[in-house]
C-alpha positions as CSV (number, residue, x, y, z in Angstrom):
1,X,110.0,101.5,160.6
2,X,108.6,104.5,162.3
3,X,111.8,106.6,162.1
4,X,113.1,105.4,165.5
5,X,116.7,104.5,166.0
6,X,117.9,101.6,168.1
7,X,119.0,103.9,170.9
8,X,115.5,105.5,171.1
9,X,113.9,102.1,171.1
10,X,116.1,101.1,174.1
11,X,115.0,104.2,176.0
12,X,111.3,103.5,175.3
13,X,111.7,99.9,176.4
14,X,113.4,101.0,179.7
15,X,110.7,103.5,180.4
16,X,108.0,100.8,179.7
17,X,109.7,98.4,182.1
18,X,109.8,101.0,184.8
19,X,106.2,102.2,184.3
20,X,104.6,98.8,183.7
21,X,106.8,96.6,185.8
22,X,108.2,93.2,184.9
23,X,104.8,91.4,185.4
24,X,102.7,93.4,182.9
25,X,105.4,94.2,180.4
26,X,105.2,90.9,178.4
27,X,101.4,91.2,178.2
28,X,101.7,94.9,177.0
29,X,104.3,93.9,174.4
30,X,102.0,91.2,173.0
31,X,99.1,93.7,173.0
32,X,101.3,96.3,171.2
33,X,102.4,93.6,168.7
34,X,98.8,92.6,168.0
35,X,97.9,96.3,167.3
36,X,101.0,96.7,165.1
37,X,100.0,93.5,163.1
38,X,96.4,94.8,162.7
39,X,97.7,98.2,161.6
40,X,100.0,96.5,159.0
41,X,97.2,94.2,157.8
42,X,94.8,97.1,157.5
43,X,97.4,99.1,155.7
44,X,98.1,96.3,153.2
45,X,94.3,95.8,152.6
46,X,93.9,99.5,151.9
47,X,96.9,99.5,149.7
48,X,95.6,96.4,147.7
49,X,92.2,97.9,147.4
50,X,93.7,101.2,146.1
51,X,95.8,99.2,143.6
52,X,92.8,97.3,142.4
53,X,90.8,100.5,141.9
54,X,93.8,102.1,140.0
55,X,94.1,99.0,137.8
56,X,90.3,99.1,137.1
57,X,90.5,102.8,136.2
58,X,93.5,102.2,134.0
59,X,91.6,99.4,132.3
60,X,88.6,101.7,131.8
61,X,91.0,104.3,130.3
62,X,92.5,101.8,127.9
63,X,89.0,100.6,126.8
64,X,88.0,104.2,126.2
65,X,91.2,104.8,124.2
66,X,90.5,101.7,122.1
67,X,86.9,102.8,121.5
68,X,88.1,106.2,120.4
69,X,90.6,104.7,118.0
70,X,87.9,102.4,116.6
71,X,85.7,105.4,116.1
72,X,88.6,107.2,114.4
73,X,89.1,104.3,112.1
74,X,85.4,104.2,111.3
75,X,85.5,107.8,110.4
76,X,88.5,107.3,108.2
77,X,86.8,104.4,106.4
78,X,83.6,106.5,105.9
79,X,85.7,109.4,104.5
80,X,87.6,107.0,102.2
81,X,84.3,105.4,101.0
82,X,82.9,108.8,100.2
83,X,86.1,109.8,98.3
84,X,86.0,106.5,96.3
85,X,82.3,107.1,95.5
86,X,83.1,110.6,94.4
87,X,86.0,109.5,92.2
88,X,83.9,106.7,90.7
89,X,81.1,109.1,89.9
90,X,83.6,111.4,88.3
91,X,85.0,108.6,86.2
92,X,81.5,107.6,85.2
93,X,80.7,111.2,84.2
94,X,83.9,111.4,82.2
95,X,83.1,108.1,80.4
96,X,79.6,109.4,79.5
97,X,81.1,112.7,78.2
98,X,83.6,110.8,76.1
99,X,80.9,108.6,74.7
100,X,78.7,111.6,73.8
101,X,81.7,113.3,72.2
102,X,82.5,110.2,70.2
103,X,78.9,110.2,68.9
104,X,79.2,113.8,67.8
105,X,82.5,113.4,65.8
106,X,81.8,114.1,62.1
107,X,82.6,111.4,59.6
108,X,81.9,108.5,61.8
109,X,78.5,106.8,61.8
110,X,76.7,107.0,65.1
111,X,76.3,103.5,66.5
112,X,74.5,102.4,69.5
113,X,75.9,99.8,71.9
114,X,73.4,97.3,70.6
115,X,74.6,97.9,67.0
116,X,78.2,97.5,68.1
117,X,77.5,94.3,69.9
118,X,75.5,92.8,67.0
119,X,78.1,93.6,64.3
120,X,80.1,90.5,63.2
121,X,83.7,90.3,64.4
122,X,86.4,90.9,61.8
123,X,87.5,87.4,60.8
124,X,90.8,87.0,58.9
125,X,90.4,85.9,55.3
126,X,92.0,82.7,54.1
127,X,94.9,83.3,51.6
128,X,94.0,82.5,48.0
129,X,95.5,79.4,46.4
130,X,98.3,80.1,43.9
131,X,97.4,79.8,40.2
132,X,97.4,76.3,38.9
133,X,96.9,74.8,42.3
134,X,94.1,72.3,42.7
135,X,92.3,71.9,45.9
136,X,92.0,68.3,46.9
137,X,89.0,66.7,48.5
138,X,90.1,65.9,52.1
139,X,87.7,62.9,52.2
140,X,89.2,61.2,49.0
141,X,92.0,58.7,49.4
142,X,95.5,60.0,48.5
143,X,96.5,59.7,44.8
144,X,99.3,57.5,43.8
145,X,101.6,59.1,41.3
146,X,101.5,57.7,37.8
147,X,104.2,55.3,36.7
148,X,106.5,56.0,33.9
149,X,106.8,53.5,31.0
150,X,109.9,51.9,32.5
151,X,108.1,50.9,35.7
152,X,109.7,53.5,38.0
153,X,107.7,56.0,39.8
154,X,108.3,59.7,39.4
């Protein structure tokens, strides 16, 4: 405990018995035990307080680390947002340049977006009927084939 061996403790006990005498030795031993208990209790309370402070400081450090990482992520998001906006603006400028260039191409009529939107869509044409075909009226009842002179249908 304090770095004393058992032989040294025996010598201290023998000296205490001689100095204090057998009547006062038990009372002195109780008193010494009381002070040792108080010292241990005090030591444990100081140790616990120190551990609590260290844990609180460690918690503060971890919160500060988390705040720094959140700030870093926010910075990265802002940087990414500005890059996306720059790229979007570049694409928009490129599309405007292509539209201007398309308007300047010779041989093609210049059309505005309103003219393009109002032009009729290309519809496929119906194939023409073969020669000799007769278009029937879809509302008329179907025709029954004419009968031959022998009474059989053709």
